[in-house]
N, C-alpha and C positions, 0 to 999 in steps of 0.2 A: 724737535724730537732725535734722543742720543741713538747711533745705527743699530749701537746692541740688543735695540729695542724691536721686536714684530709688530707683525699685526694680531696676531695670536696673541703675541705677551699683552700689549694692549687690550683687544678683549676681553682677554681672562681678567687684568686688569680691574677694566669697569664691573663687571660684574661682582666680583668680590670688596671691593670700595660699594657698591651699592647695599651689595647684602649688610657689612659690616656696618653702613647707615640705620640703614633699618634697622639692623637687631637693637641697635642706641634708642631706637624709636619705638620698639615694642616693652624694649625694657623700660627706659622714662612711661612709659605708658601703662607698663602694671603696676605702679606706683597709685592711680586710680580708675583703676580697673574696678575693684571693690571685689567683687565673688567672682569676676572673668581673669583676677590675677593667673590663676594659673595656667589659663586654657595663652594666655597670651607670652607668659615666658615659656612656654614652650613654644612658642610662635618667635620669640627671641633665640631661642637654640636654632632652629631649624634657619633664621638668617644666619647664627653667626658659625652654624657649622656648612652651610653652601658656600660662605664665604672663604672658609679652611679649608673647602674641597678645589676654589677656582685658585687660590694661595700655593697649594701641595701641586695641581695641575703645570701652572707658572712656571714654579721651582724645577717639574720634572724636564721640562726645556733647555734647561740649563745646566743637567747633573751633565757632571764629564764622562761618570763612571755608567755601564750600563745598569748593574744593582743598584747602586742610587736612582737613578731616572724611575726603576719599574716599582723601588717602595714607594716611594712619592707618590708614583699614581696608583698605587694601592691602596695609600693613604685617602689620598684624592676622592675616589672612587669610594672605601669604607663611610670617607664623610659626610658623600651626598648620598648615601641610602641614608643613613641614621636620620640627615636632618629632612628627609619625607616621613621616616617614621614618627620623630620629635612633631612634625607638624600634622600629622595622622591625629596623634595621640592628642593637641592643642585644641582639634577640631571638636575628638569626641566628648573632652572634659567642654568644650562650648554649646553643644550639641545634648549634652546629657545623654548619650550612646555609653554602655558598659565597655571597659575597653577589652579587649583582644589580645593579649600577652602572646597567646601561641602563634597565630601569621606574625607578630612583629619580631619574634624570636627566632620564626622559620628561615624571615626575609633576612635578619643577621646573619644565620646560619649560612645559610649562599653566598652573602656578600666574604662574610670569611675566604668560605672554599674560595670564589671566584679571584678573591685577593691573592692567596695563598699560591694559585694556580699560577695566576698572571707574575708571581716571579721571576716566572721561567722563559727565558725569551719566546718558547715557541709557545707558553699557553696565553700570548697576548688575545688574539681572538677568541680563543674561550670565554676567558673574562670579558672580554666586553658585552660577548653576548648574552654572559650571566648578570651582570648589572643594569643592561636593562630591559631584560626583560624582569628583575626584578623591581626597576622602577615604573613599568607600566604597570603594575598589577597595584603597586601604591597608588600609582597617581588615580586607574580607573577606581580602585575602591574610594578614595576622596571625591569623588567625584560623583559617584553614586550616594556616599553620603550627605553631600550639599543638596542634591538633587529633590532625596525625599525628605531634608529639614526644610528647603525653601517651597516644599509644593506641601509639605503634610502641618509643619507649626507655622511656615510664616504665610501660606496661602499665597503665596505669587502668583503673580499669571502666566509669568514667563522663568517657570524656575530653573530651564537651561542654563538659563544668561551665569545663575550662580557659579555650573560648575562648567560654564566652558574656557574658563584659561589651563581649568586641570584637563579636558577634556583634547586642547592642546597641544597639554605636556606627552600626555598619550600618545596621541601622532605623532610628535617628533624623535619621541622615546621606540615610540616601534619602526620610525624608518631608521632611526640606527641600528636596531637589533637587528632588525631583515640585512640590514647591509649588509652589517656584517658579519651574517649567516653564508649570505653568497658570497661575500667578499672579502673572507678576513684576511687574507695578507695584505690588501693594501690597504681596508678601517685598520689595521694594527700599527699601519706603518703611520698612517694620518694624524694618528692619536700624537705621536712621539715627534712630532715636527709640526715647521711654521705651516698652515695650509688653509684652502680655501673652508673646507669641512669646518676647520674647529673653530673660524672667524665664523663662518654662518651658524654653530650650535652657540655659540655665543651669543651671537645678535639674539636670535631668539627667543635662546632663554630670559636673557633681559625684558623682550616685552613683556613673556609670558606670567615670567616671576613679579614684572610690577605690577602687571592686571589682578594675579592671584593676591597683591598685598594689600592693593583695592578692594577685594571683594573680603577679604578678612577684614579690611576697615569698616568698610560698610555692614559686616554682620554687627562689629559692638555697636556702631553709632544707631544703627536700628534695635539691638537692645536697648541701649542708653534711653532712646528715644518711650520706645516700649515701658522700661522703668518708671520713666515720670509721668507720661500718662500714667499707669495705673496707682503710682501713686497720689496723681491729682485726684483718683476717682473712687481710691481705696482708705481705708479707715489702717494707719499705723500701724495699732496695738493691735487689733481681733484681724485683719485681712477683708472685716466688711465695705460693701459698699459706704460712702458717706453720705452725706446730705445732698451733698451736690449734685451727683448721681442718680441716687433716689427718686428724685425731686423730675432730674430730667425723665426720669422713665415713666415716671408717674404723667409728664407731658406728653412723652411717646403714648400711652398709653390710652390717657382721655382721646388724642386724636383716631386715636383706631376705634377707641368704642364708641365714640360717634358719627366713625366711616361706617361699622359693623352691627353697631348695637348692641354689643357684646359688653357685660357688665365686668366689673370688677371688684372688689372690695379691698381694704387696708386695715391693718393690724398695728396700734400705738402699743409698745410693748413696753415696760418699767421695770426693774427689778428693785424689790421689798426689800425695806430697808439695809438699802449698799451703804450710806453713809456710816452705820452700827458696826460694818463691816469693816470701812476705814482706820475707824477711828479706834475696832479692840486687834485689827491685825495686820495695821497699814497698810500702805498702799501698796508694797507691791505685791499682798495679798487680793488686794481689791483689783488690781491688774489679772492678779490672775483667775480672778474669777471671771471680770469680762469675760477673757479670751475661753474660759470651759463655757461661759451661757452660750456665746457667740456657735463654737463648738455644736455645744446641746441643742441648739434650737434647728442651727442648721441640717442636722440629722432631722429632724423630725419636719421638714418642709417640702411640699410636694418639689418635683425638677422645675417647674414652670416659674414659681416662685423669687424673688426676689427678698433678699434680708438686708437690712444695714442698719449700721450706730448712727443714729443721729445727734449725738450726744451724751456724755457723760453715762450712765446708765441706761440712757434710752434706746429703742431699736424700734425699725416699723418694718411691717413685713406690705410687701404688694406684691396682692393673689389675683391674676388675670382669669376670666372665665370664672370668677366667686362669687356664688351668689351669700346668701345670708347664712343657708344650711351649713352648704359647704366651710365658710371662713366661720365658724364655730367649731365645728368638727378638729379643725388644724389647731386652732387657739389652744381647744382645751388639750389635745395631744400635746403642744410645744411646754401649756400650764403641769400638764402633767411631765413632760419626762423631764422639765428642771425640775420638778420638786423631788422627782423618784432619783434623780443624781446629782448628790452634794457633790462640794467640790474635798480632794481629799486635799488633806495637810499635814504630811508626817501624819504621826498615829492617831489623827482624830481627823474631821471632816466640818466644813463650812455648810450649813444649808441654804439652799440661794431657792426663791420662789420670785413670780413673777406676775405683774395685773397687767390686764390685758384690753385695751378698747377697742369696737369693732366699726368699723363705719362705711356701709356699700352705696357706690355713687352709681347715682340711677336715674341722674337728673340733667340733660344735655350742657343745661346753662349754669352748672356749677364746676366751680374752678377749683385746682388744688388748695388751695389754703382754704378755704370751705370745708373741702372735706375733712382735711389734718382737722379743722377743728371741732369737727363733730368727733373724730376719734380721740382725739386729745381729751373732749369732756365725756366719753363715758369709760376713758382710763383713767381720770379723774372719781367720777363715779364709783370703778371698781375700785381704788382707795379708801372714798369713804364708806365702804361699806365692808370692808374690812381687810384686803388686799386680798393677791394669790385665788384672785378669780376673772372672769370671761364678763364682759357687759356691753351688749351692741348699741350702738349709737340713733337712735330715732331718725327718721325718714324725713328728707327735707320738705318741704311743702313744693307741691307738683303744679308747673304757672301752665293755665291754657296757652293751648296751641290758636293761634288767631292768624291762619296765611292767609294774603294773598296773592299771587302771581306775577310777577315783574319780569319783563325779559330781560334773559343777560346780558345784552347787548345794549342796554342801557345802564350796567351796573358798574359804578365807578370805586372803589376804594379811596381812601387816604390812612397817610401812615405817620405817625413823627412829628417833629414841632412843630417843621412847615408846612406841614398839611399837605405836600406832594401828591398830586392824583399818578394814576397809573390803572390804564381800562381793564376791563377782567371780559374777555369775549369768549368762546364759543373753542379755544385752545386749552384753556383747563377744566378741565366737563368733569377731575379728582376732586378741585378745590373744595370745599365745603367748612362753614362756619368761618368765613374769610374774616369778619371781624363786629363788632359791634360799637354802635355809634348811639348816640342818643338826642330824641328832641327835648326840649325845654319839658321837665318832667317826666317824660317819654323814652320810652328807650327802641331804640332800632337792631335789626342782627337780617341779615343775607346771607343765606347760605346756597350752596348747588342744590339741584336736585336732578341727581341721573344723570346718563351721558347726552342727553337732548339737547342740552344747554340752559334746560329752563330752571327757574328760582325762583324763592320767595322772599318777602319780606316781613316779618314779623313787628309788631305795634305792641309793645305791652305797658301796662302801664309801673312805673316806679315810687310814682310819686316824689321823687324826688328828684333834683338835676344832681348829678353822680360827674366825677371829674372824668375827664376823657384822658385815656394813654393813648388812643388810637380810634379813629371815627371810619365809620362808614358814609361816606356823600352818593345819593341816587341822581340822577340825572334821569328823568322820565321824558321821553317824548310827549308833542303834544297831540299824539292820537291813542299815547297810553293813560287814561284814569282811574286806574283799578287802587296803584298808588293813594291818591288825592280822593278817591273815593270811599278807601278805610280810614282814611283819614279825616273824615267830614266830621263825626260827630266831636273832636277836638277842639279846639279855641282857635281863630284863625293867627290871630300873633304868636303859637305856639306850632307852629309848621316848619318853621327853618331849621337846619340841622346846626349842631351847634359843636 
């Protein structure tokens, strides 16, 4: 290492190079950031200005004339404060916080006053105190912004972790400011020479800056992952749930309904004469019609209802805790609302109407596909009867419940192609409708009853052998005859589980 380079020179140069490299990283990343481009450009400016700050402070250490050195230090301090302003504005853009221009203008004004005062050798201590005070306030404000964003928007369990690097910066800046107020002559002189204070400050700043860049990158990655997850579950045109997401919601609702006995309904909707709209006005107007329909239908739903676009001009509504009357009331409201709100196009408007089929889930063994088939059949009937109307599906046939208790300690279930077994003991009291298996020509269903571990086995005539996706295997101890007693009326050669 050349003898002309001091430890302070090396420390300051290391920080400047690090921030310059990170400025290039954020600048390159802005090309791929999409809607986050403005925020990442502000963060690139923060890193670049920080690099300029330490470059100016390093040059001030080697200035031959005192006025030149003070000018370089003033420029360096000003660059440091403007860097934090750019950083905070980038955070505000990223989290959607309204900008506070007045606060940043005040901080910049104080920095300019400190820079002017610091041009005089006697004003060095005041310059140091003012600059550190501004840095403390900016850092504390950013820490609060990140903590609130992590707690309220990201719902993190430890939101303070996102603000930790800035809190460390607050502590460091406050230490330098208090030290400058208590020992003004010493601190002012230490800033102009190679000192342990400068080296330690540079190293601490390096750790804090790297940590904070890591926080910013974590925010960007989380936003990108959230966008990908949102796109995988939502329709790109209307912003509604897609088929995959609504099917997951239906499965979750069925599990909840089997557990609690709560009923629910689904509405199958289809825009009337949508092809004619595309043919007459073009697909661009057709897309606008879909968006308009999505917005209009959403405004007519209950807060707990979920609306999805499942393909083309077809929509599906999941209505938890809704019986036939409640579902019909909402369906009629949706139909009337869309009928009364045509799509405005320039000086004219395109009338829109919808046909709706209603199906209520009411049988514990009915799966999602059968429920949707009934809703689609009701929708088809609405089309046949003239469109722009609501038709309710017929109820599915109720199956007789013939149950015989079987102790849970003797129940096993198997799943998958290899039929590997796993014992279900009393540690799974919340399990219900664990699975469906088949006797030859008969269906077996086991599900838990209560928290005491009791269970029941249903044998129900199906009239045909069905394909097994996953089955239930029962092993009954010799002392337990209830299952065999229930099966006594069946042919002996049909008792083996398949």
